[in-house]
C-alpha positions in Angstrom: 0.0 0.0 0.0 1.3 3.5 -0.9 2.0 5.2 2.4 4.2 8.2 1.3 2.8 11.6 2.0 4.3 15.1 1.7 2.7 15.9 5.1 3.1 13.9 8.4 0.9 16.3 10.6 -2.8 15.7 9.6 -3.9 18.9 11.5 -1.3 21.2 9.8 -2.2 19.6 6.5 -6.0 20.3 6.9 -5.4 24.0 7.8 -3.0 24.6 4.8 -5.5 23.0 2.6 -8.3 25.2 3.8 -6.0 28.3 3.4 -5.2 27.4 -0.1 -8.8 27.9 -1.0 -8.6 31.7 -0.1 -5.6 31.8 -2.5 -7.4 30.2 -5.4 -10.7 31.9 -4.9 -10.4 35.5 -3.8 -14.0 35.7 -2.8 -13.4 33.4 0.2 -12.1 33.8 3.7 -10.8 31.4 6.3 -11.7 31.3 10.0 -8.6 29.4 10.9 -9.5 28.6 14.6 -12.8 27.1 13.6 -11.9 25.7 10.2 -14.6 27.5 8.4 -14.3 28.6 4.8 -17.0 31.2 4.0 -17.7 33.7 1.4 -16.3 37.1 2.3 -18.7 39.8 3.3 -17.4 42.2 0.9 -17.7 39.9 -2.0 -20.5 40.3 -4.6 -23.6 38.7 -3.1 -27.3 38.6 -4.0 -29.5 40.4 -1.6 -32.2 38.4 0.3 -30.4 35.2 -0.3 -30.8 31.9 1.7 -27.5 30.9 3.0 -26.2 27.3 2.5 -23.9 25.8 5.0 -22.3 22.4 4.6 -19.2 20.6 5.8 -17.9 17.4 7.3 -14.6 15.5 8.1 -11.5 16.6 6.1 -10.1 14.1 3.6 -13.0 14.4 1.0 -11.5 17.3 -1.0 -12.6 19.2 -3.0 -15.8 18.4 -0.8 -16.8 20.3 1.2 -14.9 23.4 1.4 -14.2 23.4 -2.4 -17.9 23.9 -2.9 -18.1 27.3 -1.2 -18.5 30.3 -3.6 -21.0 32.2 -5.9 -23.7 29.9 -7.0 -23.0 27.2 -4.5 -22.5 27.2 -0.8 -21.9 30.0 1.5 -19.8 28.3 4.1 -18.4 25.0 5.0 -16.9 23.7 8.3 -14.2 21.1 8.4 -13.4 18.5 11.0 -10.0 16.6 11.3 -9.5 13.8 8.6 -12.6 11.6 8.4 -14.1 13.2 11.7 -17.0 15.5 12.0 -16.6 19.2 13.1 -17.8 20.1 16.5 -21.2 21.7 17.1 -19.6 24.9 18.3 -17.7 25.2 15.0 -20.8 24.8 13.0 -22.8 27.2 15.3 -20.3 29.9 14.5 -20.3 29.3 11.0 -24.3 29.5 10.8 -24.6 32.3 13.2 -21.5 34.5 12.8 -20.2 33.8 9.2 -23.1 33.9 6.8 -26.1 36.1 6.3 -29.1 34.8 8.3 -31.8 37.2 7.4 -33.4 35.0 4.8 -32.7 31.7 6.6 -30.1 29.1 6.6 -30.0 25.6 5.1 -27.7 23.4 7.0 -26.9 20.3 4.7 -24.1 17.8 5.7 -23.9 14.1 4.6 -25.7 11.4 6.6 -23.0 10.2 9.1 -23.9 9.8 12.8 -21.3 12.5 13.9 -22.3 14.9 11.2 -25.9 14.6 11.8 -25.6 15.0 15.6 -23.2 18.0 15.5 -24.8 19.8 12.6 -28.0 19.1 14.0 -27.1 20.5 17.3 -26.0 23.8 15.6 -29.4 23.8 13.7 -31.2 23.8 17.0 -29.0 26.6 18.4 -29.6 28.6 15.3 -33.3 28.2 15.7 -33.0 29.2 19.4 -31.2 32.3 18.1 -34.2 33.2 16.0 -32.8 32.3 12.6 -35.1 30.5 10.1 -33.2 27.2 9.8 -33.8 24.0 8.0 -31.6 20.8 8.4 -31.1 18.0 5.8 -28.6 15.1 5.8 -27.9 13.8 2.2 -28.2 10.2 1.9 -27.7 8.6 -1.5 -25.6 5.4 -1.0 -27.2 2.1 -2.0 -24.1 0.1 -0.8 -25.9 -0.8 2.4 -29.6 -1.6 2.0 -32.6 -0.7 4.0 -32.4 -3.8 6.3 -28.6 -3.3 7.3 -29.0 0.5 7.2 -31.8 0.3 9.8 -32.8 3.5 11.5 -29.5 5.1 10.3 -30.4 4.9 6.8 -28.4 5.6 3.8 -24.9 7.2 3.8 -24.1 10.3 1.9 -21.5 9.9 -0.8 -20.6 11.3 -4.2 -24.0 12.0 -5.6 -24.7 14.6 -2.8 -22.6 17.0 -4.7 -25.5 17.1 -7.3 -27.8 18.2 -4.4 -25.4 20.8 -3.0 -25.0 22.2 -6.5 -28.8 22.4 -7.0 -29.7 23.9 -3.6 -26.9 26.4 -4.0 -28.0 27.6 -7.4 -31.6 27.9 -6.2 -30.6 30.0 -3.3 -28.6 32.2 -5.6 -31.7 32.5 -7.9 -33.5 33.9 -4.9 -35.8 31.1 -3.9 -37.1 30.9 -0.3 -35.8 28.7 2.4 -38.7 26.5 2.2 -38.2 25.9 -1.5 -34.5 25.2 -1.1 -35.2 22.7 1.6 -37.9 21.1 -0.4 -35.5 20.8 -3.5 -33.1 19.0 -1.1 -35.7 16.3 -0.3 -37.0 16.0 -3.8 -33.5 15.4 -5.2 -32.4 13.1 -2.6 -35.4 10.8 -3.1 -34.6 10.5 -6.9 -30.8 9.9 -6.3 -28.8 6.7 -6.0 -25.1 6.3 -5.7 -22.7 3.4 -5.3 -18.8 3.3 -5.0 -16.2 0.6 -5.3 -12.4 0.5 -4.4 -9.4 -1.5 -5.0 -7.9 -0.6 -1.6 -8.3 1.0 1.7 -6.9 4.4 2.0 -3.9 5.5 4.2 -4.4 8.5 6.5 -1.3 10.8 6.8 0.2 10.4 10.3 -1.6 7.2 11.0 -0.5 3.6 10.7 -1.7 1.3 8.0 -5.1 -0.3 8.1 -5.4 -3.7 9.4 -7.5 -4.9 6.5 -6.3 -4.9 3.1 -8.1 -6.0 -0.1 -6.5 -8.8 -1.8 -4.7 -8.2 -5.3 -7.4 -9.1 -7.9 -10.3 -8.2 -5.8 -12.5 -5.2 -5.5 -14.7 -4.0 -2.5 -18.3 -2.9 -3.8 -20.0 -0.3 -1.6 -17.0 0.6 0.4 -17.7 3.9 2.4 -15.7 7.2 2.2 -14.3 6.7 5.6 -12.7 3.1 4.9 -15.9 1.5 6.1 -16.6 -2.0 4.6 -18.7 -2.4 1.6 -21.4 -4.8 0.9 -19.3 -7.5 -0.6 -16.1 -8.2 -2.5 -15.7 -9.6 -5.9 -12.9 -10.7 -8.3 -11.9 -7.7 -10.3 -13.1 -7.3 -13.9 -14.2 -3.8 -14.9 -17.1 -4.8 -17.2 -18.4 -7.4 -14.6 -18.0 -4.9 -11.8 -20.0 -2.1 -13.6 -22.6 -4.7 -14.4 -23.1 -5.6 -10.8 -23.0 -2.0 -9.6 -25.6 -0.9 -12.0 -27.9 -3.8 -10.8 -27.5 -2.5 -7.4 -28.4 0.9 -8.4 -31.4 0.1 -10.8 -32.8 -3.3 -9.9 -36.5 -2.7 -9.4 -36.9 -6.2 -8.0 -34.6 -5.6 -5.0 -36.8 -4.2 -2.3 -33.9 -3.8 0.0 -32.1 -1.2 -2.5 -34.7 0.0 -4.8 -34.9 3.6 -4.1 -35.5 5.1 -7.6 -37.8 3.7 -10.2 -37.8 4.8 -13.8 -39.8 5.0 -17.0 -38.8 5.2 -20.6 -39.4 9.1 -20.6 -37.4 9.8 -17.5 -34.2 12.0 -17.8 -31.2 11.3 -15.8 -27.9 12.8 -14.9 -25.0 10.6 -14.5 -22.1 11.5 -12.2 -18.9 9.4 -12.3 -16.8 10.5 -9.2 -13.1 9.8 -8.5 -12.4 8.7 -4.9 -9.1 10.3 -5.2 -6.5 7.8 -6.4 -7.6 6.9 -10.0 -5.9 8.6 -12.9 -7.9 10.8 -15.2 -7.2 8.4 -18.1 -8.7 5.3 -16.2 -11.7 7.4 -14.9 -12.5 8.4 -18.4 -12.4 4.7 -19.4 -14.7 4.0 -16.5 -17.1 6.6 -17.7 -17.2 5.1 -21.1 -18.0 1.6 -19.8 -20.7 2.9 -17.3 -22.5 4.9 -20.0 -22.4 2.1 -22.6 -23.9 -0.5 -20.2 -26.6 2.1 -19.1 -27.7 2.7 -22.7 -27.4 -0.8 -23.8 -28.9 -2.6 -20.8 -31.2 -0.2 -19.2 -32.0 2.4 -21.9 -31.3 5.2 -19.4 -31.9 8.6 -21.0 -28.8 10.5 -19.7 -29.1 14.2 -20.4 -26.0 15.2 -18.6 -22.8 13.2 -18.1 -20.4 14.6 -15.4 -17.1 13.2 -14.7 -14.4 14.2 -12.3 -13.2 14.5 -8.7 -15.9 15.8 -6.4 -15.9 13.9 -3.2 -12.9 11.7 -2.4 -11.6 9.4 0.4 -8.1 10.8 0.4 -6.3 8.8 -2.2 -9.0 6.1 -2.6 -8.3 3.8 -5.4 -11.9 3.7 -6.6 -14.9 5.5 -8.0 -18.7 6.1 -7.5 -21.5 6.0 -9.9 -24.6 8.3 -9.2 -27.8 8.5 -11.1 -30.1 11.6 -10.4 -33.7 11.3 -11.9 -34.7 14.7 -13.0 -38.0 16.3 -11.9 -39.4 18.2 -14.8 -41.3 20.9 -12.8 -40.5 24.3 -11.6 -38.7 23.7 -8.0 -38.5 27.4 -7.2 -37.6 30.8 -8.8 -38.8 29.6 -12.1 -36.0 26.9 -12.4 -35.8 23.3 -13.0 -33.3 20.9 -11.5 -31.4 20.7 -14.9 -31.3 24.5 -15.1 -29.8 24.6 -11.6 -27.2 21.9 -12.3 -26.2 23.9 -15.5 -26.1 27.5 -13.7 -22.7 29.0 -13.4 -20.9 28.6 -10.0 -17.6 30.1 -8.7 -16.4 27.2 -6.6 -13.1 25.4 -7.2 -14.7 22.0 -6.5 -17.3 22.3 -9.1 -16.1 21.2 -12.6 -18.6 20.8 -15.2 -17.7 23.3 -17.9 -20.0 22.3 -20.7 -22.7 24.9 -21.3 -26.5 24.4 -21.5 -26.4 25.3 -25.3 -23.7 22.8 -26.0 -26.0 19.9 -24.4 -29.1 21.2 -26.3 -27.2 20.8 -29.5 -25.9 17.4 -28.7 -26.4 14.8 -31.4 -25.9 11.1 -30.8 -25.4 10.1 -34.3 -21.7 9.4 -35.0 -19.6 11.7 -37.0 -18.7 10.3 -40.6 -15.1 10.0 -40.6 -13.5 11.1 -43.9 -9.9 10.6 -44.6 -7.4 11.7 -47.3 -4.7 9.6 -48.8 -1.8 11.8 -49.5 0.1 8.8 -50.9 -2.4 8.5 -53.7 -2.8 12.2 -54.2 0.7 13.2 -54.7 2.1 12.8 -58.3 4.9 14.1 -60.4 6.7 13.9 -63.7 10.0 13.1 -62.1 10.9 9.5 -63.2 13.3 6.8 -62.0 13.6 3.2 -63.3 11.5 1.2 -61.0 13.9 -1.8 -60.9 16.8 0.4 -60.1 15.0 2.0 -57.2 13.7 -1.4 -56.0 17.3 -2.8 -56.0 18.8 0.2 -54.3 16.1 0.3 -51.6 16.2 -3.5 -50.9 19.9 -3.6 -50.6 20.0 -0.7 -48.3 17.1 -2.0 -46.0 18.5 -5.4 -45.9 21.8 -4.0 -44.7 19.9 -2.3 -41.9 18.2 -5.3 -40.9 21.5 -7.3 -40.8 23.2 -4.6 -38.8 20.4 -4.7 -36.2 22.5 -6.6 -33.5 25.5 -4.1 -33.8 23.2 -1.0 -33.6 21.3 -2.5 -30.6 24.6 -3.2 -28.8 25.9 0.3 -29.5 22.5 1.8 -28.4 22.5 -0.5 -25.2 26.0 1.3 -24.1 25.1 4.9 -25.0 21.4 4.8 -25.1 18.3 2.9 -24.1 18.8 0.1 -26.5 15.8 0.5 -28.8 17.4 2.2 -31.9 18.3 -1.1 -33.7 15.0 -2.8 -33.1 13.3 0.4 -34.2 15.1 0.7 -37.5 14.9 -3.0 -38.2 11.1 -2.9 -37.7 10.9 0.1 -40.2 13.1 -1.5 -42.7 11.2 -4.6 -42.7 7.8 -2.9 -43.1 9.1 -1.0 -46.0 10.4 -4.2 -47.6 6.9 -5.7 -47.1 5.2 -2.6 -48.6 7.6 -2.7 -51.6 6.5 -6.3 -52.4 2.8 -5.5 -52.3 3.2 -2.0 -53.7 6.2 -2.1 -56.0 7.8 1.3 -57.2 6.5 3.1 -60.1 8.4 5.2 -62.4 7.0 8.3 -60.6 9.5 8.7 -57.8 7.5 11.2 -55.7 4.5 9.0 -55.7 6.7 6.0 -54.6 8.3 8.2 -52.0 5.1 9.3 -50.6 3.8 5.8 -50.1 7.0 4.9 -48.2 6.6 7.8 -46.0 3.1 6.6 -44.9 4.8 3.3 -43.7 7.5 5.1 -41.7 4.9 7.4 -40.1 2.8 4.3 -39.2 5.6 1.9 -38.0 8.6 3.8 -36.7 8.0 5.4 -33.4 10.2 7.4 -31.1 12.6 10.3 -32.0 14.2 8.5 -34.7 10.9 7.6 -36.5 9.8 11.2 -36.2 13.1 12.5 -37.8 12.9 10.0 -40.6 9.2 11.1 -41.3 9.9 14.7 -41.2 13.0 14.3 -43.5 11.2 12.1 -45.9 8.2 14.3 -46.1 10.4 17.3 -46.8 12.3 15.3 -49.4 9.1 14.8 -51.3 8.3 18.6 -51.2 11.9 19.2 -52.3 11.3 16.9 -55.3 7.9 18.4 -56.1 9.4 21.9 -56.0 11.5 20.8 -59.2 8.6 19.1 -60.9 8.3 19.6 -64.6 5.4 19.7 -67.1 6.6 16.7 -69.0 8.1 13.3 -67.9 11.8 13.9 -67.0 14.4 11.6 -65.7 15.5 12.5 -62.2 19.1 13.5 -62.1 21.8 13.6 -59.4 21.4 17.4 -59.2 17.6 17.2 -58.7 18.4 14.6 -55.8 21.0 16.6 -54.2 18.8 20.0 -54.3 15.9 18.1 -52.8 18.0 16.5 -50.0 19.7 19.8 -49.3 16.2 21.4 -48.9 15.2 18.5 -46.5 18.2 18.9 -44.3 17.2 22.5 -44.0 13.6 21.6 -43.1 14.7 19.1 -40.6 16.8 21.9 -38.8 13.6 23.6 -37.9 12.5 20.8 -35.6 15.9 19.6 -34.1 18.9 21.5 -33.2 21.0 18.6 -34.3 24.1 19.6 -36.4 27.2 17.9 -37.5 29.5 17.3 -34.3 26.4 16.7 -32.0 26.7 12.9 -32.3 23.4 12.1 -34.1 22.4 10.7 -37.4 22.9 14.0 -38.8 26.7 13.3 -38.6 26.1 10.7 -41.4 23.4 12.4 -43.2 24.9 15.9 -43.7 28.2 14.7 -45.2 26.3 12.3 -47.6 24.2 15.3 -48.9 27.1 17.7 -49.0 29.3 15.3 -51.0 26.6 14.2 -53.4 25.9 18.1 -54.1 29.4 18.7 -54.7 30.5 15.6 -56.8 27.2 13.8 -57.9 29.0 10.6 -56.8 26.5 8.4 -54.8 29.2 6.0 -53.7 31.7 8.8 -52.7 28.7 10.2 -50.8 28.1 6.9 -48.9 31.7 6.9 -48.0 31.4 10.4 -46.7 28.5 9.1 -44.5 30.7 6.2 -43.1 33.5 8.7 -42.3 31.0 11.0 -40.5 29.8 8.0 -38.5 33.4 6.8 -37.5 34.1 10.5 -36.3 31.1 10.3 -33.9 33.0 7.7 -31.8 35.2 10.6 -30.4 32.3 12.9 -29.9 30.5 13.7 -26.7 27.0 13.7 -27.1 24.9 17.0 -26.9 21.6 15.8 -27.9 19.5 12.8 -27.4 19.6 10.2 -24.6 23.2 9.8 -24.7 23.7 13.0 -23.0 22.3 11.5 -19.8 24.3 8.2 -19.9 27.3 8.2 -17.7 30.5 6.2 -18.2 31.8 8.2 -21.2 35.4 7.1 -20.5 34.5 3.7 -21.2 32.9 4.2 -24.6 34.4 7.5 -26.0 36.5 6.6 -29.1 35.1 3.1 -29.4 31.2 3.4 -29.9 29.7 5.2 -33.0 26.5 6.9 -32.6 23.8 4.0 -33.3 21.4 6.2 -35.3 24.4 7.5 -37.6 25.7 3.9 -38.0 22.2 2.6 -39.0 21.7 5.4 -41.7 25.3 4.8 -43.0 24.5 1.2 -43.6 21.4 2.1 -45.4 23.1 4.6 -47.6 25.9 2.2 -48.2 23.4 -0.3 -49.5 21.6 2.2 -51.7 25.1 3.0 -53.2 25.9 -0.6 -53.6 22.5 -1.3 -55.3 22.5 1.4 -57.8 
């Protein structure tokens, strides 16, 4: 289990994390002593607005303090990690840190400590003459009715949707009773379920006694390391199938909290519990969405994905489904309009505008593609058999040299140069077998470029692709109106322009210990003499000279032990290119 943290004092960590919110949102202030984040009294605020106060234990960031801001909550009270704030902290937040003239909705999650402490503060607020409503969000179906008993469902990721809606409704000018009624309505139409591959580790504490075995996943795990409903062998497709059944099975009286009809509209929320990479979370969202459409025909009018309510670095996610009520829920707003309403809170990340959703089309986009290799032609001609022989000889030389190139690159690089060049050479040979050269040299070259781009990866693949594309362009620049036999002068001119083009994308020059140390001498000699064999010999000479060079580009820069290979090992890229050019000269 990963136990490394940048902080060892959890109390200091909580305070610094809270203070950071005042740095990233200038409309917020921090009551450090009471761990309250609240909207500054001097910040722009709607008059006659109901105040929304939330909070809970720390460790769920960006919940709950990250949801304070214009259009969402007015204050959040933080406890220590996974522990409720005290009733006194909450009382101060409600009575002294937010406007109370139009009432306050106190809305934590449904956990015993939170309910008691936030509830106690609600009673103190009422005693102070402040119109106050209290609601504990409970959306989890991981624990059913029987096991949940009188405590009821826990509050997890889906509760964020309720906070967003009641915050937006209060910002729109609705009354306290309307805001409270919306919280109840939304909660009755909301189900959530989480799963995790491991328990979390709290900074400053020892390891959890229980660990989830490799290859298993715990379904329904709570956001404070509480056990879930069961463990299963991990397979994402089967995991999602099981989770959706718990969420939507009408035949399960223990967990059926939301029914649905074909015309019902839903919001899907995929929430990161803290430790899942954005890449994997996106893949999870795709799997959940596809199964909901295929197996349940759920009409999802909004899909929201992100990190909203976490369990520290929890290696898991939660799925939430909110059934939308179509009616006006106050201030002339629907639930969907409230979810789409703008909010200045760093924890709310749903940036897609309503108009974009309204213009959504489910039909797949027709993909078109252009085949540049087929579209590029010239009147520059070269005998196909001569070209086939030259390329085949050069490419076979590269394949044969792969062990030496790999050995050199193992010493001065990461060992993949030879394999990459061999893979590219083999692919081009295969291509030439099925697509033999024509007498149009530019069309033939363009088809080879496509192979290089698709097969050769890494830096060397990019360099060859750039150079060959530029070479085709250099040849086209010399195209004629009538069929013309290509000359050494035309080749030399195109090669020189290609080398110039390559310099736009890499600073490599002669003397930097790269393939340019073979390429540049070849081009220079060919331009001066018109002798291909002499140019190939110049490439070999340049390659030999790289043995004495100190690398200034590429991975060789970072490899130590230069004293062991300086004067002995050539640059692998230059060596491979020299082998190819030597083979071309031999095949002509």
